N, C-alpha and C positions, 0 to 999 in steps of 0.2 A: 707065398707068391707062386703063381703058375710058372713052371720052369721056362717056358717059351717067352713069357713076358719078361722074366728076369734076364734071359740070355740076349734077347733083342735090345733091351735097355743097356746091358753091359757093352754090347758091340757098338751101339750108337755112341756111348760115352767114350769108348776106346778110339773109334774112328774120328771123334770130334775133339780129342784131347787138346790138340794144339790150338785149334780155332776157338774153342770154348774158353781156354785159358787166356787167350789174347783178349777175347771179349770181356771176360770178368776183370782182367787187369785194367781195361779202359774204364769200366764201371767204378772200380775202386779209386782210380786216379781222379775221376770226375767228382766222386763223393767226398774225397779227401780235401778238395778245395773249398768245401763249405758252401753255404747258400750263395747262389750266383748273384742275386740282387746286390749283395754287399760288396761285390767287386766292380760294380759299374761306376764309371766316372759320373760326376754330377750332371753333365749335359745329357748323358745317356739315360740316367735315372729320371731326370725331369721329363724327358720324352715319354718314359714308360708310365708315368702317372698323370700326365697332363690332362687326359680326358676321363680320369677316374671319377666315380661317384664321390660326393663329399665325405661320406662315412669311411671310405677306403683311402682317400687321397693322403690324409695325414699319416695313416699307418704305413702306406707304401714308402714314405720318405724315411722311415726308421730302418736303420741297418744295424748289424751287430747282434749281440746276445738278446736284446729286447725286441728284435724284429719278429713280427708275426709271419707265419708261412703264407706265401702267395700261391694260389692254385690256378693253373691254366685250365680254361674250358675250351675244348676243341670240338666243334659241332659240325654235323653233316646236315643240318636243318635245310629243308626247302619245303614249300607248301604244295608242290605238285605231287610228290610221292607219298603214298599213304603211310609207309613205315617211318618216314622221317618228319612228317607234318607235326606229330606231337611235340617235337623238340622246340617248337616256337616258344613255349612257355617255360622251358627248363632253365635257361640262364638266370633269370631273376630268382627262381626258387633255389637254385644251387648257391647263388651268391649269398642269399639270406641265411641259408643253412650253414655255410662256411663261416660267416660272421658270428653266428651263434656258437659255433664250435671253436672260435678263437683264431680264425684265419681271415684271409682276404681272397677274393677270386676275381679274375678278369677273363673275359672272352678273348682268348689269344688268337683265334683264327677259325676259319671255316674250311671245310674240304668239300670237293664235289661229290655228289651222290647221284649216280645214274641208275636207271631201272632197266634190267634185262627184259622184263616183261613188256616194256614199251618198245625197246629197240630190237626185239626178237625178229629175225629174218630181214632186218633192214641194215643199211650201211652203218648206222650208229653202233650196231653190235660189234663192229670191228675195233671200236675204242674201249669196249667194256673191260676186257682183261687188263689192258694198259692203264685203265683208270685206277686199278689197285696201287700201282707204283706211283702214279701222280698223287693219289691220296697220301701215300706214305711220305712223299716229299713235301706235300702241303702241311702235313702234321709236323714234320721236322722244322719247316719254316716257322710255324706258329710257336714252337718251343725254343727256337733259336735265339730269341730275344734275351735269354738269360735272366728273366724276371721271376722264375718260378721254382717252387720247392716241391711241386707235385702236379698231377694232371687228372682231369676228368674227361674221358673220351665218350662222345655221344655219337653212336652209329649203330646200324642194325644190319643192313642188307649185304648183298653178295660180295662185292669187292671192297666195300667201305670198312667193315670190321677188320679183315686181314690187312688192309692198307693202314688203318689207324694203329694196329698192333705192330706192324713192321716199323712205322714211324716212331712209335713209342719206344720200341726196343733200341732205337738209335740214341735215346736218352734214358737208357736202362737203369741209371742210378736214381731216377725219380720215382717215388711212389705213384702209382697210376691205377685208377679205378674206371672200369667201363660201365656206362650207364645205359641200360636198354630201355626200350619204349613199349614192348609187348605186342602180341598179335591182335589183329582185328577179331571181332566176334565171328563165330562160324556162320557161313552163309550157305549158298547152294552146295550140296555135297560134292567133293572133288570128283568122285566117280561119275556123277551125273554130268558135271562139266566136261569130263573127258569123253563121255558118250556123245554129247552134242557136238564136240569138236570133230569126232570121227564122222558123224552124220553130215556135217558141213563139208568135210573133205570128200565125202562120197556124192555131194550134191543133193542130199536128201532133205536138208533144211537150208534156209537162206541166211543172209547176213543179219537180218532182224532177229531171228531166233538165236543165232550165235551170240550177238551182242547182248541180248537179254540174259543169256546164261552166264556170260563172262561178268556182266555187271552185278548179277546176283551172287557171284562168287567173290569178286573184288569190290567191296561195297562201302568201306568206311576206313577211318584211320587205323593204323596198325599194320603189322607185317602180314603178308599173304599167309594163309593158314596151312598150305601144304608143306611137306617137309623137304624143302629145297635148300639152297645154299644159305639163304637168310636165316632160317630157323636152325640150320646146322650151326651157323655162326654163334647163335645165342646159347645153344647147348654147350659148345666148345668153350666159350668164355667162362661159363659157370664151372665146367670141369677143370679148366686151367686155374681156377681160383681168382678170376679177375672181375666177376660179378659178385654182388651179394647173394648169399644162398636164397634160392627160390625166386630170384628177380626176373629171370629170362622170360617166362611165359605168363606173368601177371598181366592182366589186361591194361591197355594204355590209358584208360580213364578210371577214376575212382580214387578213394582215399588211400588204399594200400599202395597203388602205384606212386602217388605223390610222396607218401611216407618213405618208400624205398628210395626215391630220388633224393630226398633230404638225408636219408641215412647214408647214401653213397658219398655225399658231400662231407658229412661229419666224419666218415671213416677215413677218407683220404687226408683230411685235415689232421686227424689223429696220427696217421702214418708219417706225415711230413717230419723229416728230421730223425726218424727212427732207424734209418739205414736199411730199409727193405724196399729196394727198387723193383720195378717190374722185371728187370733182367735177372734178378735173384729168384723170382717166382717161376719164370719160364725157363726151367732147366730140362735136362734130358728126361727125368721122370715125369715131369708135367707134360712134355710133348708126347711121350708114350701114352699117358692117360688120355690125352686128347684123341689120339689115334684109336685107342680102344673104345672110347665112348662113341666116336663117329661110326665105327664098325658095328658096335652092338645096337645102335639105333637105326642103322640103315641110312646113314647120312649122305650128303652130296658128294659126288665124284669130283666136283671142283676142288675139294679139299685135298685131293692127291697133288694138286698144284700148290694150293695155299699153305698147307701145313709144311710142305718142303721149304717154301719161301720164308715162312715165319720162323721155322727152326734155324735156317741159315742166318737170319737177322740176329739170332741170339748165339751165333757161333756153333750151332748144332747141325750135324750133317745127317739128315733123315733121307732115306731112299724109298723107292717104290717097293723094293724087296722087303724092307722092314714092314711096310704096311701089309703086304701080301702074307708074310709069315705070321704077323699078328692076327690077320683075318682068319687064318686056319684054326686058331684056338679060341677066338672070341665068338661066342654065340650071338645070334640075332635075337634080340629081346623085344623089339618094337615093330609094330606094323602101322605105319603112318603114311598116308598117301604121298608118293605113288607106290609105296610098298604095301599098301593096305587101304582100307576105306576111311579110316579115322583121320582127323586133322590134329594139329598140335594142341588145340584146346582139349580135345578128347584125351590126348596123351597126358597133358598136364593134370587133368581131372583124375586119370587112372593112377596117378602117383608121380608121374613126370620124372624130371631129372633127379630129384631126391631119391626116389625108389630105385632108379637105374643105378645110381652111384652106390646105394646100399647093397644091392644084390651083386654088383660087380666086385665091390670090396670083399664081400663075404666069400666070393668064389676065388679070391686071390688074383683077380684080373686087373686091378688098379693099384697104383702105389699110394698107400696112405701117407707115407712120410714125405709130404711136400709142403711147401709154404703157400699160403693163400693170403688174400687181403684181409681176411678175418682171423688169421692166426694159423699155427701149424696144424696139419692134419686134414686130409680130404674128407674125413668123416663129418666135419662141420657142415658139409654140403648135403647131408641127409636130412637136415632140418629145413623147415619152411616158415615163412614169416606170417605173423598175425598182428593186427593192430592191437596196441596195448589196451585200447578201449573194449576189446573183446573179453575182458576179464581175465586175461592171462598174465597180468602183471605188467609193470612198466620197464622200459629199457631206455633211459635218457640218452645213453651214448648212441643208441640206434634210432634217435628221432621218433620215439613213440612206437617202436616195433618190438615185439617179443618173438624170438625164434623158438619154435617147439619141434619136437621130433616128428618127422614126416611119417607117412604110412610104411608099415612093415610088410604089407602085402599089396599086390596090385588090385586096383579097383575094377579092372576090366581086363580079363585074360585074353580077349580078342585084340587088345591094343598093346598091352605091356605085360611081359612075363618075367618071372625070376630066372636067374641063370641055371637053376636046377630043372627048369621046364621050358626050354627056349623054343622059338619058332623053327629055328634050324641050328645046327651045331657050329656053323661058322658064320662070319660076318658078311659073306657074299661079295668080297672084293678080290679079284684075281689080277695078277700081272700075266699078260700073254707074251710069249716069245716066239720068234720064228723068222723066216726069211723076209717077211714084210716089216719087221722092226719089233719094237717093244711097245706094248700098249696096256691099258687097264680096262677092266670090264666090271660092271656092277651087276650081280646076279640076284640080289635079294628080291627083286620084283619079277624076275624071269622064271617061268615055270621050268621044272627039270627037263621036260621033253623039248624045250626050246634052247637049251644051253649049249647044244652042239649043232651047228648049221653048216652044211656043205652045199654050195650052190654056185652057179656061174656069176661072175662079176659083171656089174654094169657101172661104168666109170663116169664120174662127173667132176668138173672142176669148180662148180658153183652149185649151191643148194637150190637156187632158183631153177636151174636146168633140170634138176631131179624132179621138182614139183611140177614143172611143165610136162615132163614125160609121164608122170603119174596122171595128170589131168587128161593127157592124150590117150590113156589106156594102154600104155606100152609095157605094163608090169603084170600081165596075167600069167605069172610063172614064178618059180622059186628064184631068188636072187640074193646076192650080197651087194649092197649099194656101197660103192667106194666113193666117198666124197673127199677129195684131196685138195691140196693147196689151201688148207684151212688152218695151218699151224701158226704159231706166234710170229715167225719171221715172214710168213706169206701175207697174212692180212690181220694179225692180231688175235688169232684163235677164237673166232666167234662161237657162241653156242649155236647148235643146229637143232634146237628143240622143236622148231617149226616142222621138222620132218616127222616127228613122232606120230601125229594122227594118220598120216598117209601110210607109214610103215605098219601101224596098228591095223589099219584096214586090210592091208595085204595079208597080215598074219591071221586075222579073223576069217579071211576067205580060204584059209587052209594052206597058204603058201609057206614054204620055209624061207624066212627072211632074216637078214642081219645087216648091220651097218659097220663099215670100217672107215675110220676117218682120223686125220691128224688134227681135227678140230675138237670142240667140246660138245657134250650133250646135256650138261647141267645136272643139278640135283633133281630136276623134274623128269629125267629120262626114266623109262619104266619097263614095260613088258617085252620089248624087242631087244635081243642081245646086241650090244653096241661095243665094239672094240674101238676105244677112243684114245685121244692124246698120243696117237702113233708117233713114235720118234725113232730115227731121225725123220723129220717132216719132208714132204715132197719138194718144197721150195728150196731145201738145202741138199738136194740130191738123194733123198730117201727113196726106198724101194717102191713106195706107192706111185712114184712118177713113172714107173715102168710097167704098171699093171694095165692090161687091155681088156676090153669087153670080151666076155666069154671065158676068161681064165677062171678055173675052178678054185675057189677059196674056201677054206675051212676055218670057222671061228669056233674054237673048242674051249669053253670056259671050264670044263671038267679037267682036262689034261693041262690047261694053261698054255695053249699053243695057238698061233696065228700063221697058217701055212697056205701055200699056193702050189697047185699041182702043175708045175711047169719045170722042165729040166733046169737045174740050177745054173749050168753054164749058159744055156740060152737066155735065161732070165737076166743074168748079170751082164750079158752082152747087148741087151736091148738098149735102144736110145730112149731117153726120157721124152714123154709127150706132155702137152699142156704146160701151163705156167701160171704163176701168180700175177696179179695186176702190176702194171709198170707205168711210169711216167704220169701223164695226164689222166690216166684211168683212176688215179687216186684222188683227183680233185673232187671236193664236195663233202659235206657233213663233217668237216674238220679233219678228215683222214690225212690230208696232205701235211698236217702239222706233226704227224707222228712217224715221219720217215726215219728219224733218228732212233726211235724205239724199235721199229721193225728191223733196223740194221744191227742193233746191239743186243736184242733180247736173247736170253738163254733158252735152252731146250725145255720141253715140257717136264722131263723127269728131274730137272734141276729147279723147277718152280716157275718156269716161263717168266723170269724176271729180268729187268734191265739192270739190276744191281749185281755187280760182279761179286762172287763170294769173297769174303775177307780172309786173306791169308796172313798169319801172324809174322811180324818182323822178328828176327832173332833177339833184338834187344827187349822186345815186349815179353818174349818167353823167358828171358833171363830174369826179368823183374819178378815174374810170377813164380818161377821155380826158386828164386832166392827167398 
């Protein structure tokens, strides 16, 4: 094991000793009570099976040793979003597969699924990050009926998977399997899409050409094919051991996808009653594995928020410094747009997650000694699924799938490399410190000559004002764009990805440009250096509130600093300017309903969550230590 990986894991475990112990104690107490359905009063139980299908209704009435396990299906299905549209047909398939495996299944509830691609640059984006915690609560409500012995979680995109995972961890004693849907087929190359976006930003093509390019890129059911948060989610669920091996990037249509869906149902049925809940799988080693895989693949910066929040839901205290220290020793092994020209289908064809895990294990950069839904050991995830009809033998327990060893070499070294021959020696994630606060920056797509930028600030309290200034031609010079009052307490911390084409145009014109913001730039941020998630945020008195136009700012991704060339005493004495929206300015697009979230949300470096970190009570710890 790489010594840095080992030491970071050890310090996370030490830091989390009391909170993790309290969490595990709650899991053990819940598991010790036995199957929840057997404790329901008759009226409660009757409500639970009143609407069940005939083949399940009689079985749901049976409690005690002869009872069959009942599995909850929690789905993010809607037919507007391409990534979640495939889930329309999943519940019947899952129910039949569970019945064949000796269990029962019910759709326990649905969770909202919004699309950042649709809300980008609009008021609805201010609900996006908060939707993660709404999803977590919705999943918890679905499971709260105490009818279930395990769960199947159906979700793919940005906030949906982290929300489902946080909600699942609150029922951590239940075996839980995540069921992906897969990416859409490759369409217009992502690089060409980005080129057309920049041409549109410059006024060189019109809306018709832009819409044609976007429609050719986002064209069918399945996840968008660039390596943003949605596909980062899929990779992380597999590395955490919560997907079946090889399931993440199998296309959404075809026999193999349906077979994997059936196999997921069979697996969670087999796990029910075995004492391996999701909270046992997601431990400190698994969290470190997820961090390593994110860094090695050049994944989404949104996971600097989500992984921290997910870890806390399991009683584990992960910090940005942990991620930064891991990044220093984890090599970048994948080039997937926006960190390269390939999409996730090319990545999958080159060897995908299985090869990535294989080479990281060989380099001592992942913990092998973890639990997964398919058994102990992460090396199980170097395998890939094949239909038994392919002549590879049968596997009845896996619903007609045989797992075979995946590739031992990359199929395309321009897309995926071994740890012995990386694209770069580190994972490209830095934590920046300085008088402007603490932030993160992703450098895997930023050229070395652009990783240090010193330029005068231009300050905006709204991304729309920045775009207006760009359209007016006010940016014919070097600049650091300061977009403030975009933090979680200010307005829900929206993604500011709509700024990327304009900033890219300025960079291509030869200007030195960077962005500094307490908002997000998403997994689709790319070649322009972006110091994001600045904390403390401007709305809570953070230093960005005192920055003025013309202040010289240095974003230094090499040294890990975020500085301002102003006398410290003068800077500290300045009055704050600007503000977040207030009062009736929030009315519209449902934003007024989230005032309680804005008032209670935590800081970016603690996961930007409305859930307070759980602190153990003394009596809980005494039970654990006893």
